[in-house]
ZAPA-123203 format. One record per atom (N, C-alpha, C, O, CB): residue in one letter; y, z negated, x. Coordinates in steps of 0.02 Angstrom, whole numbers, plus 50000, padded with zeros to 5 digits. Atoms other than C-alpha are relative to their C-alpha. Glycine has a CB too. Layout:
residues N
AYZX;...
end
This chain:
residues 333
X499874994450046;X565095403456863;X500735000249979;X501035005649982;X499554999449938;X499305000150021;X566805397956800;X500465001950056;X500985005150045;X500184993249972;X499584998349943;X567515399556975;X500035007550011;X500555010350027;X499764996550064;X500024992749992;X566945417556985;X500415003449946;X500775008249960;X499285002549998;X499624997050055;X567675421556814;X500754999350012;X501135003949996;X499814996749934;X499295001149988;X569335414156867;X500295004950050;X500905006050050;X500124993050024;X499754994849955;X569465427257004;X500145006549962;X500585010349981;X499495001350055;X499964993650035;X569265441356879;X500555000249948;X500925005049944;X499345001549967;X499544999850056;X570335436456730;X500725001450020;X501045005549987;X499974993649962;X499314998449983;X572025436256819;X500095007250019;X500615010250003;X500244995650056;X499954993049981;X571685453456891;X500015004549939;X500395009349936;X499425002050046;X500034995950060;X571245460456721;X500644999449959;X500875004249928;X499404998149958;X499365000950034;X572825452856645;X500535004450031;X500925007549995;X500224992650002;X499504995949967;X573875461556776;X499905007449985;X500395011149980;X499984998850075;X500134993050017;X573025478156738;X500295001849932;X500605007049924;X499245001450002;X499744998750067;X573465476856555;X500765000550001;X501065004949970;X499784994549951;X499274999849995;X575275472956598;X500225006450033;X500725009450013;X500264993950040;X499824993849966;X575315487756717;X499935006049953;X500365010549955;X499575001050062;X500074994650048;X574655499256581;X500595000349953;X500845005749938;X499354999149960;X499445000250046;X576045493656466;X500655002250034;X501065005750004;X500094993149972;X499354999149969;X577445494656593;X500085006850033;X500615009850026;X500124994750050;X499924993749965;X577105510156697;X500035005949953;X500295011249972;X499445001050049;X499994994450048;X576885520956542;X500715002049982;X500825007649957;X499624998249937;X499324998550022;X578765520056514;X500275006250035;X500685009850006;X500464994250014;X499714994449964;X579105533356646;X499775006649972;X500095011749984;X499834999550072;X500254993950030;X578075546256551;X500075000149925;X499775004449892;X499295001150019;X499975000850072;X578555540956376;X500395005749969;X500995006549982;X500324993349982;X499684994250030;X578945556356273;X500544997949952;X500995001949936;X499495004249964;X499485002350047;X579985545756154;X500644998350037;X501184998650008;X499754993949961;X499415001749961;X581165540556294;X500345006450023;X500965006950022;X499814995650059;X499714993949971;X581405557856368;X500235004749945;X499855006449900;X499495003450045;X499714995450049;X582545569156269;X500445004950038;X500965002950064;X500404996249945;X499654995249959;X583145585156352;X500475004449960;X500565010349976;X499505004350038;X499604995950045;X584295590956214;X500705001250023;X501055005449995;X500014996949933;X499314999249978;X585925589356311;X500064998850074;X499614995950105;X500464995449961;X499885001149929;X586675589156484;X500034992650016;X499784990350067;X500655003450022;X499955007349989;X587065570556465;X499314996950003;X499194992450044;X500414996849944;X500675002750000;X585255567056424;X499655001750066;X499284997650093;X499595002849941;X500304998049937;X584715576856579;X500224995450057;X499824993650100;X500175007250016;X499765004749950;X585825565756685;X499644993449994;X499464990350044;X500754999149993;X500345006350012;X585015550656604;X499295000350026;X499044995450055;X500004998249926;X500684999249975;X583285557356646;X499994999650075;X499564996350104;X499705006749977;X499965000249927;X583785560056827;X500124992850024;X499824990650073;X500565004550025;X499865006949982;X584475542456833;X499384995649992;X499234991450035;X500574997249957;X500615003850011;X582875535356761;X499495001350054;X499154996650078;X499705001749932;X500474998449947;X581835544556889;X500184996350065;X499744993950101;X499985007550012;X499785003449939;X582885537057029;X499834992649997;X499544989950044;X500755001050010;X500115007350003;X582785519156968;X499264998449994;X499044993250018;X500394997149941;X500725001150004;X580945520856925;X499675000450068;X499204996750082;X499685005049952;X500314999049934;X580545526757101;X500064993850044;X499624992450085;X500315006050036;X499925006149960;X581235510657177;X499704993949966;X499444989549999;X500744998850016;X500295005750035;X580675498657041;X499245000050005;X498944994650007;X500225000049927;X500744999550000;X578875505057047;X499694997550064;X499094996050066;X499795007149988;X500265002649937;X578695499357228;X500224992850011;X500114990050065;X500215004350059;X499825007049995;X579415482157193;X500614998650043;X500704993050067;X499434996150026;X499395000949961;X581055484957286;X500534997149953;X500945000849925;X500245006850032;X499575003350049;X582005472157182;X500745000950016;X501135002849972;X499834992749995;X499294999749982;X583635472057279;X500295006949987;X500845007549959;X500094998050073;X499754993250010;X583815490957277;X500005001849926;X500455005449903;X499575005050040;X500024998750072;X583305491757093;X500604997049965;X500925000349924;X499354997349970;X499435003350032;X584625479157041;X500655003750017;X501075004949973;X500054992650023;X499394996549979;X585965488157142;X500055006849968;X500585008649941;X500015000650077;X499984993250027;X585495505557085;X500085000049924;X500475004049898;X499365003750019;X499965000350073;X585255500856902;X500714998349977;X500975001449930;X499504994949972;X499325001950018;X586955492356893;X500495005650014;X500955006849975;X500214993750038;X499564994449982;X587785507056980;X499945005649949;X500445008649930;X499835002650070;X500104994650049;X587015519556859;X500274998149931;X500525002449895;X499255001749994;X499695002350063;X587555508956711;X500765000950003;X501075003249955;X499824992649986;X499284999249991;X589335508756780;X500225007349996;X500775008849973;X500214997050067;X499854992850003;X589265527756794;X499835002949932;X499915008949921;X499605003750054;X500194997850067;X588685528656613;X499425005050002;X499375009549959;X500615003249965;X500584995649993;X587085537256670;X499354996649979;X498834999849972;X499945002450071;X500605003850020;X585865523556620;X500214994749950;X500694991049961;X499654996950062;X499855005050050;X585855512856465;X499854993050027;X499364992150062;X499605001349936;X500125006949976;X585995494056499;X499314997449981;X499004993850021;X500534995349972;X500665002550021;X584405490656401;X499455002750044;X498974999250060;X499875001749926;X500504997149955;X583425502656511;X500064997050069;X499564995950103;X500085007750003;X499895003149934;X584205495256667;X499654993250002;X499324991650051;X500754999150014;X500325006650002;X583605477956614;X499245000750002;X498894996750033;X500214996249937;X500734999150000;X581855484556581;X499745001850069;X499244999050092;X499805005449950;X500224998149933;X581725492856752;X500074994250049;X499674993550096;X500415005950024;X499945005949958;X582355476956833;X499394995449991;X499124992850040;X500664996149984;X500605004150013;X580945467256749;X499385003150032;X498954999650057;X499904999049925;X500574996449972;X579725480656806;X499974999050076;X499434998250104;X500045007449983;X499985000949928;X580295478856987;X499734993150019;X499354992450067;X500725000850026;X500255006749987;X579965460156981;X499254999649988;X498884996250024;X500364994849957;X500724999850012;X578255463556906;X499645003050060;X499145000350083;X499845004149937;X500334996649944;X577825475557047;X500024995650063;X499574996150106;X500345006750014;X499975004649944;X578375462357172;X499514994349990;X499334990950039;X500714997350010;X500455005550014;X577215450057087;X500344993849976;X500044988449971;X499604998350060;X499615005750024;X578595438657023;X500005000149923;X500475002549892;X500735000150028;X500084999850072;X577975436356844;X500514995749965;X500744997349910;X499294997849981;X499505004550031;X579165422056809;X500675003649992;X500995003149940;X500094993750042;X499364996450004;X580685432856850;X499955005949953;X500435007449917;X500215002450070;X500104994650047;X579955447456754;X500094997549928;X500425000649887;X499305003150009;X499955003050067;X579775436256601;X500724998249983;X500944999249926;X499564993749996;X499305001950011;X581555430056621;X500425006149980;X500825005849934;X500304996850063;X499614994050016;X582265447756620;X499805002749931;X500235004949893;X499895005350053;X500224997550065;X581205452956470;X500264995649944;X500464998149891;X499245000449997;X499745004650051;X581725437356374;X500755001349988;X500985001349931;X499884992750022;X499284998550007;X583555441156409;X500115006649963;X500575007249923;X500325000350069;X499944993550034;X583295459156353;X499894999149925;X500285001849884;X499485005050028;X500155001150071;X582525453456188;X500584996549965;X500784998449910;X499354996049992;X499455003850030;X583915440956155;X500635004249993;X500995003749943;X500154993750041;X499384996050000;X585295453256199;X499995005449947;X500515006949916;X500105003250068;X500024994150044;X584675467556090;X499634998849934;X499475003549898;X499675005650037;X500395001350060;X583765458755948;X500375001949936;X500045003249885;X499824992649996;X499624997950059;X585165463055826;X500365006650011;X500845008349977;X500524994749981;X499694993649982;X585595479855903;X499545005749984;X498935004949982;X500195000150075;X500394993950011;X585035497555864;X499895003850065;X499665009550064;X500335004449948;X500034996749935;X585065501656050;X499275001050022;X498924996150036;X500384995950052;X500644997949972;X583475510856103;X499414995749977;X499154991650016;X500044999850075;X500575004050025;X582105503355992;X499355001450036;X498904997150036;X499905001449927;X500614998549962;X580785512056098;X499924995250059;X499404992350069;X500005007450025;X500015004749944;X581235501856252;X499924992949975;X499554988950005;X500645000750042;X500035006850027;X581465486256146;X499294998149981;X499054992749999;X500474999349939;X500695001650022;X579725487156069;X499534999750059;X499064995750060;X499765005149949;X500435000449941;X578935490756238;X500104993450036;X499624990250058;X500145006050048;X499865006449968;X579795475656312;X499684994349961;X499424989649991;X500764998950006;X500305005250041;X579205465156165;X499244999650010;X498964994150012;X500165001349925;X500735000049988;X577395470556194;X499844996650066;X499394992450069;X499745007250000;X500145002949935;X577445466156379;X500144992550000;X499744988650027;X500435003450055;X499825007150001;X578325449456349;X499504995949960;X499284990649982;X500704999149972;X500465003950041;X577195443756207;X499304999850031;X498954994850025;X499965003049930;X500655000049967;X575645449056303;X499994995050057;X499494991550067;X499845007150026;X499965004949945;X576235438756451;X499974992949973;X499624988650001;X500645001150039;X500025006750030;X576545423556341;X499294998349977;X499064992749985;X500494999549941;X500685001250025;X574825425556263;X499534998350058;X499124993750052;X499745006049962;X500455001349943;X573945426256433;X500144993150031;X499714990350065;X500085005450052;X499835006749976;X574855410056477;X499864994649948;X500064988849956;X500744999850022;X500175004650055;X574205402056316;X500624997349964;X500594992049933;X499594994250027;X499405002050036;X575975400956248;X500045004049934;X500455008549926;X500645001350043;X500104995950060;X575465407256076;X500604999749953;X500785004849923;X499384997649964;X499415000650043;X576965400655979;X500575004250028;X500945007349990;X500214992749992;X499484996049969;X578135408756104;X499885007549989;X500345011349976;X500034998450075;X500174993050012;X577225425256086;X500175002149929;X500465007449918;X499265001350014;X499864998550070;X577365424555897;X500755000049986;X500995003749943;X499654995049955;X499285000250009;X579205420055910;X500325006850014;X500815008649982;X500314994650046;X499744993449983;X579505437155988;X499675005449957;X500015009949932;X499905001550075;X500374994650030;X578145447555907;X500115000749924;X500185006249899;X499274999050013;X499934999650073;X578335443055722;X500655003249978;X500645007549934;X499934993149970;X499384996650020;X580185447655707;X500015007350020;X500315011549986;X500604996450030;X500004993049976;X579865463555807;X499605004449952;X499835009849934;X499705000550071;X500404996050046;X578475469755692;X500325000349931;X500265005349896;X499294997449995;X499655000050065;X579475464655538;X500575005050001;X500715008249950;X500264992949983;X499424995649994;X580945474555601;X499815007450007;X500135011749978;X500424998050059;X500164993149983;X580055490155663;X499355002649969;X499165008349979;X499965000750074;X500644998150028;X578425490355565;X500025006349957;X499545010149955;X499734994549959;X499944994150043;X579065503655444;X500475005350030;X500655010149997;X500264997949931;X499554995249967;X580175512855570;X499605006050024;X499175005350068;X500364996650060;X500394994149981;X579505530755585;X500135002450071;X499745006450097;X500145005649952;X499864997849932;X580315532955756;X499584996250052;X499554998350110;X500744999150015;X500415003849954;X579175519855833;X499275002349993;X498995002149939;X500054992349985;X500694997750004;X577455526855876;X499524994649976;X499614988749991;X499775002750067;X500455004850032;X576015518655785;X499614995850050;X499414990250034;X499515003649955;X500375004049951;X575145513055944;X500384993650018;X500074988450029;X499865004150063;X499605005949983;X576595501155981;X499904994749945;X499814988849960;X500755001850007;X500075004750056;X576465493255809;X499304996850001;X499234990849990;X500125003649933;X500675002649999;X574585491555824;X499884995150057;X499544990050048;X499515005650006;X500095004549943;X574665483655996;X500364993349989;X500114988150009;X500255003350064;X499645006250017;X575965471055938;X499594995949950;X499544989849958;X500695001649971;X500395003550050;X574885466655788;X499364997150029;X499124991950006;X499835004649942;X500585002849966;X573385464255901;X500174993550035;X499794988650032;X499715005150050;X499775006149967;X574355451556003;X500144994649949;X499954988849958;X500635001450042;X499865004950054;X574965443155843;X499354997049974;X499294990949967;X500385003449943;X500645002450025;X573175442055778;X499654995450048;X499354990450029;X499565005749982;X500325004249949;X572525435055941;X500314993150003;X499964988150009;X500035003450069;X499665006449999;X573845421455941;X499844996049937;X499744989949940;X500775001050006;X500175003550062;X573495417355759;X499304997250002;X499174991649978;X500075004849940;X500695002549993;X571645415755797;X499984993950045;X499644989050030;X499545005650028;X499995005649954;X572005404255944;X500324993849968;X500164988249986;X500375001850063;X499665005650034;X573125393655831;X499624997849937;X499894994249895;X500715002049981;X500445001950056;X571675391855707;X500275002449933;X500274998749883;X499914992549999;X499784996850062;X572405403655577;X499615006449990;X499885011949992;X500785001450002;X500444994249999;X570905415155558;X500135005249946;X500065011149958;X499294997849994;X499874995250054;X571365422955391;X500605004450016;X500605010450004;X500124996349934;X499414996149979;X573075428155456;X499815004850056;X500035010550058;X500574995250023;X500214995849944;X572255434755614;X499635006249976;X499755011750000;X499554995950048;X500384994350026;X571045445755517;X500465005249969;X500365011249978;X499484997749948;X499534995450031;X572485453255417;X500395003950054;X500505009950047;X500494996249955;X499634996749946;X573445456955577;X499565005250036;X499795010750051;X500254994850051;X500454995449966;X571925464955659;X499875006249957;X499845011849983;X499344996550016;X500124994350045;X571595475855506;X500615004750000;X500535010850002;X499854997649929;X499394995949997;X573405481755507;X500045003850065;X500235009750067;X500634995749991;X499984996949934;X573285485355693;X499545006150001;X499735011450025;X499804995050054;X500484994549997;X571735496155671;X500245005949958;X500145011749978;X499314997749976;X499734994550041;X572565506255532;X500545003950038;X500595010050033;X500294997349934;X499494996649959;X574005509955650;X499675004150056;X499905009650071;X500484994950031;X500354996249947;X572785515255788;X499705006449971;X499735011750004;X499464995750032;X500264994050032;X571935527355668;X500565004949984;X500475011049992;X499624998149936;X499434995750015;X573625533955615;X500275003450062;X500475009250060;X500564995949967;X499734997349938;X574155536455795;X499615006250023;X499905010750054;X499984994750055;X500404994249981;X572715548755823;X500275006549969;X500155011949996;X499284999049979;X499774994150037;X573565560555699;X500735001650013;X501005006549986;X499894999049926;X499294998949989;X575335559155764;X500115005550052;X499755006050101;X500334993550024;X499874994249957;X576085574555847;X500174998150071;X500005001850118;X500575004149970;X499785002049933;X576805565055994;X499524995050033;X499734990950074;X500704997149997;X500505004449971;X575195556056038;X499975000750076;X500005006350102;X499315001449969;X500075000249928;X575045550956220;X499314997050015;X499164991449994;X500584995750033;X500695002349990;X573255549356283;X499964993750042;X499514989650034;X499605005550033;X499985006349961;X573715535956410;X500114994149953;X499764989149958;X500565000350053;X499875005450047;X574435525356270;X499414999049953;X499284993349932;X500635001549960;X500575000950044;X572915528856161;X499454996050034;X499094992250001;X499735006949978;X500505004149965;X571785521656295;X500174992649996;X499734988349994;X499945002150074;X499795007050009;X572825505756279;X499824997449930;X499704991549921;X500744999350012;X500235001950067;X572405505856093;X499274997850001;X499084993049969;X500105005849950;X500715001649995;X570565505856137;X499924993150034;X499504989150013;X499635005450041;X500025006549967;X570855491256256;X500184994449951;X499894989049953;X500474999850061;X499805005150050;X571725481956114;X499424998349953;X499334992549936;X500605002649959;X500575001350044;X570195483956003;X499454996250038;X499124991950009;X499715006749972;X500465004049959;X569105477756145;X500214992750002;X499804988149997;X499965002850072;X499755006950000;X570215462456154;X499834996449935;X499694990449935;X500764999950011;X500175003150064;X569875459555970;X499274997849999;X499124992049982;X500135004949942;X500705002150005;X567985459655984;X499834994750053;X499344991050045;X499535006150009;X500135005449951;X568085448556139;X500284993349977;X500104988150005;X500315001950066;X499745006250027;X569065435656039;X499464996349960;X499434990249961;X500625001349955;X500535003050040;X567575432855925;X499384998750043;X499055003550064;X499825004649939;X500535001749952;X566285423656030;X499464995449973;X498964994350007;X500314996750060;X500485005050026;X565345411555917;X499455003449959;X499515009249938;X500364994749958;X500554997550042;X563715413655822;X500255001549930;X500005006249897;X499434994849997;X499744999150068;X564715412255660;X500415006449992;X500525008749936;X500424994049981;X499574994050004;X565775427455703;X499645006350022;X499975011350038;X500624999050042;X500384994049978;X564375439655748;X500175006149957;X500215011749983;X499254998649997;X499844994450044;X564795450255596;X500665003350020;X500725009450022;X500024997749927;X499354997449979;X566605451955651;X499945003550068;X500235008850079;X500524994350004;X500114997049934;X566055455455830;X499725007149992;X499975011850022;X499544995750043;X500334993650009;X564915469555773;X500485005249970;X500495010949992;X499384999349956;X499534995450032;X566255477255661;X500495002950051;X500635008950051;X500384996549944;X499494997749953;X567525478055802;X499715003950058;X500045008250087;X500404994250025;X500334996049949;X566285484355930;X499905007249976;X500025011950013;X499314996950019;X500114993250027;X565865499055816;X500665003649990;X500695009749998;X499614999649934;X499344996850006;X567705502255783;X500255002450068;X500545007750074;X500514995149968;X499824998149933;X568015502555969;X499625006350021;X499905010950051;X499864994350050;X500414994149985;X566585514855988;X500265006249964;X500265011649992;X499274998749980;X499734994450039;X567345525755852;X500635002950033;X500695009050039;X500164997849929;X499404997649966;X569025526755942;X499825003450066;X500115008550083;X500484994150012;X500204997149936;X568165530156108;X499675006849990;X499765011350030;X499534995350037;X500344993650014;X567105544056030;X500515005549990;X500415011250013;X499554999449937;X499464995150009;X568705552855978;X500345001550066;X500475007350083;X500524997649948;X499634999349937;X569565549756145;X499605004250051;X499895008350085;X500154993250029;X500394996749948;X568125556056253;X500005007649992;X499875011250040;X499284997449999;X500004992850013;X568255573356172;X500695003250010;X500775009249999;X499765001449930;X499344997349989;X570095575256214;X500065002750071;X499755000050117;X500544994749986;X499954996949934;X570605586356361;X500274995450054;X500134996550113;X500425006249996;X499705004449950;X571575572356447;X499634993350006;X499894988650036;X500724998849982;X500395006249995;X570225559056429;X499844998550073;X499665002950112;X499355000549959;X500115002149931;X570025549056590;X499274997950008;X499064993049978;X500494994250019;X500725001249996;X568175549356642;X499824992850019;X499364990049990;X499695004650050;X500175006949979;X568165532356730;X500134995049944;X499754990249936;X500404998050061;X499855004450057;X568975524156579;X499455000649947;X499224995649919;X500695001649969;X500544998950049;X567665531956464;X499364996650022;X499044993249983;X499885007649989;X500615003149974;X566235526356576;X500034992449995;X499554989249973;X499905002150073;X499935007350001;X566905508556590;X499954997449928;X499614992449915;X500664997950031;X500015002450069;X567185506956402;X499315000949969;X499094996749931;X500545003649958;X500694999250022;X565465514256366;X499574994150022;X499184991449982;X499715006650027;X500385005649974;X564735500756476;X500164993549966;X499714989649950;X500114999350074;X499805006250032;X565735486756398;X499754999749928;X499534994449905;X500764999450001;X500254999850069;X565265492256222;X499254998949998;X499004995049957;X500185006749967;X500735000749999;X563415493856266;X499804992850015;X499334990149985;X499695004850052;X500175006949982;X563385476656346;X500164995249942;X499774990749928;X500384997850063;X499835004350057;X564275468756198;X499495000949943;X499304996149911;X500705001649975;X500524998950050;X563025476956080;X499374996250017;X499054993149974;X499855007549994;X500605003649978;X561605469656183;X500064992549986;X499594989449963;X499875001250075;X499885007150013;X562375452256171;X499944998349926;X499654993249908;X500684997950027;X500025001250072;X562595453555983;X499285000449974;X499064996149936;X500455005049963;X500684998950025;X560845460255952;X499534994550021;X499104992349982;X499745006750024;X500455005349978;X559985447056057;X500134993649962;X499674989849949;X500074998950076;X499835006050039;X560915433355963;X499765000649928;X499674995549894;X500764998850001;X500274998950067;X560305441255802;X499245000150000;X498935001249948;X500275006649971;X500735000149994;X558515440255866;X499695006950004;X499095007649996;X499714996549942;X500244993149996;X558365459155887;X499905001950073;X500315005650102;X500495005049964;X500104999349928;X557625459256062;X499915007250022;X500165009150075;X499404996050021;X500124993149981;X557055477356064;X500655004150000;X500805007850047;X499495003349953;X499364996550003;X558735484156008;X500484997750054;X500855001750082;X500324998949931;X499575002649947;X559625472756130;X499815002950068;X500255004650108;X499954992350002;X500234997349936;X558555478956274;X500215007350007;X500405009550062;X499244999450006;X499784993049998;X558955497056229;X500745000550015;X500965004850053;X499835003549934;X499284999949988;X560805493256224;X500154998250073;X500595001150104;X500364995049953;X499905002049930;X560675484656394;X499825005850047;X500145006850098;X499584993850017;X500194994149960;X559785500056463;X500565005150000;X500695008450051;X499355003149973;X499434995450003;X561265510556403;X500564997650045;X500895001550079;X500265000649927;X499505003049954;X562425498656495;X499835001750072;X500285003550110;X500024992349990;X500204998849931;X561425500956655;X500085007350021;X500105008850081;X499274998050010;X499914992949983;X561655519956645;X500725001650020;X500855007050045;X499805004249940;X499304998749984;X563525518156671;X500154997950072;X499834993450099;X500464996249952;X499785002149934;X564385517356840;X500334993149997;X500294989350045;X500505005150029;X499685006550009;X565335502456771;X499514994350012;X499714989050037;X500304999549930;X500505005349994;X563715492356771;X499904997750072;X499624992450083;X499345002249971;X500085001749929;X563765492356962;X500584995750026;X500554993450083;X499945006350041;X499425003749977;X565435483356971;X499894992549996;X499444990149962;X500625001949960;X500055007349997;X565695464957006;X500074996949931;X499654992949910;X500534997150047;X499885003350065;X566415460456836;X499465001849950;X499294997749908;X500685001949973;X500534998050046;X565075470356743;X499374996050012;X499054993649966;X499865007550006;X500615003849984;X563665461756835;X500094992649980;X499624989549955;X499845000650075;X499875007050020;X564475444856806;X499934999349924;X499614994649900;X500714997850022;X500025000450074;X564675448356620;X499295000949973;X499134998449920;X500465005249970;X500684998750024;X562865454156606;X499564993850002;X499044993649969;X499685005550041;X500405006149994;X562225436856651;X499914996649933;X499374993949919;X500314995250051;X500065003250066;X562585430356476;X499445003149959;X499044999649929;X500675000549962;X500534996650037;X561475443556396;X499324998250030;X498864996449993;X500105007649999;X500655001049967;X560085441356524;X499734992949988;X499134992149977;X500065001350075;X500245006850012;X560015422456501;X499804999149927;X499304995849911;X500544994850019;X500185000450071;X560025424056311;X499345003549986;X498975001549942;X500565003149957;X500624996250009;X558605436556326;X499414997050037;X498854999550033;X500105007250023;X500545003249963;X557595424956436;X499825003650064;X499295002550092;X499404999449958;X500134996249938;X557725436756585;X500344996350058;X500814998850089;X500275007549993;X499685004649954;X558135422556702;X499975002350073;X500455001350111;X499694993249995;X500074997749931;X557495430356863;X500535005350015;X500845005250069;X499305002950013;X499494994849990;X558635445556841;X500704996850003;X501114998850044;X499985005249943;X499355003350001;X560115434256800;X500124996450067;X500674996750094;X500044994949941;X499935003749937;X559795423556955;X500125004850058;X500525003450102;X499384995850013;X499924995149947;X559635438857066;X500725002850001;X501025003750054;X499505005849992;X499314997450004;X561305445657004;X500494994850025;X500954996450062;X500175002049928;X499545005349979;X562155428957030;X499994999250076;X500514998250107;X499824993349966;X500055000549927;X561505428057209;X500375005750033;X500715004750084;X499265000150022;X499664994249972;X562155445557242;X500764999149997;X501115000650045;X499805006449963;X499285000950009;X563875441357173;X500284994750048;X500824995650075;X500164998149928;X499785005249954;X563995425557277;X500035002850071;X500505001350109;X499534993949997;X500004996849933;X563535435657432;X500605004650008;X500935004550060;X499355003950011;X499424995549997;X564855448757391;X500634996050010;X501064997750051;X500055004149935;X499395004049996;X566155435257368;X500074997050070;X500624997050098;X499994994549946;X499985003149934;X565715426457531;X500185005150054;X500525003550102;X499334996850017;X499884994849951;X565785442957625;X500665003749988;X500855008150027;X499445005050000;X499354996950014;X567435447757545;X499965007249978;X500445011049987;X500434999450060;X500064993050020;X566765464157475;X500015000949925;X499975006549901;X499365002950028;X499994999250073;X566825460357290;X500685002749978;X501205001350008;X499864993249965;X499404997050027;X568085469957188;X499905001349926;X499485005549909;X500195006550038;X500104999250072;X568245468656998;X500285006449972;X500195007749912;X500304994249964;X499714993950025;X569145485356986;X499615006150024;X499415010349983;X500735000550021;X500294994049971;X568355497957104;X499265000649982;X498924995749970;X500074999950076;X500714998750010;X566685506057073;X499634998350065;X499845000550119;X499885007449978;X500375002049941;X565405498657192;X499325003450000;X499015004349947;X499934992350003;X500654996749996;X563845507157254;X499444994950002;X498864996750005;X499965004650062;
end
């Protein structure tokens, strides 16, 4: 079981990083078409993004430096795109190095706080996934202290940083601090729904952040916290699903994850009928057919005493893995 899980978690970590990093090219806060100089900067960004997004590190470094020399690209943006190119190549160590240098270089500067906070989110998230919780807090706490009241920074950024902060505090056995951070994060996510420059892609990342919160609480003693955050996640998703730019596959997957988590909570509370209904809702989603969903469902099934179903699923997953057809991302028939 643990071996199977280890195949999935690194892939999901990379997805989260990709959500954070690729959004920069469509960020309405970065793009400003108020002057000819800004238009040149936009053109320059499009050029460097096109090569960094395919992991062409050498060309990205050359092009970014050239555009900086021509005064067409800000150095802070050049550094961010360089880190992105290394990410796309799969060189996480080099990506981290560039982001760390960016943070150190601009930590006392007013240069492009939008890029700075995005870099801080990606870097702290990477440190957290590597279990370097103190390192994550070293970057995240000064960033939120500096920009928490800055009206130019969209609320989703603040909320996502606070989610990472809370997760690290929880891992470092500072649960009271973690709860405060999570509560602040959720208030920012609610605020973001009302902001004029809301980006639906970024809002989906807010929903993922709330999912991360309820997945942090895993013990019998934290069932109350688990339930609270599952319902909060459902509330954000209910709003998102009614928006014109809502992504159907994301809605389906999150519906499935919420339903399965509800089933797990209810069965641990001894509410077998309610748990079974929640599990039935999970099975109605396309997400329930995926490798990671079926793997995750085993916990509920064993807790519910449905051992035959759990065993059948495990056999199927092992067969998929042996045949090389398992995929934790794609929808499987």
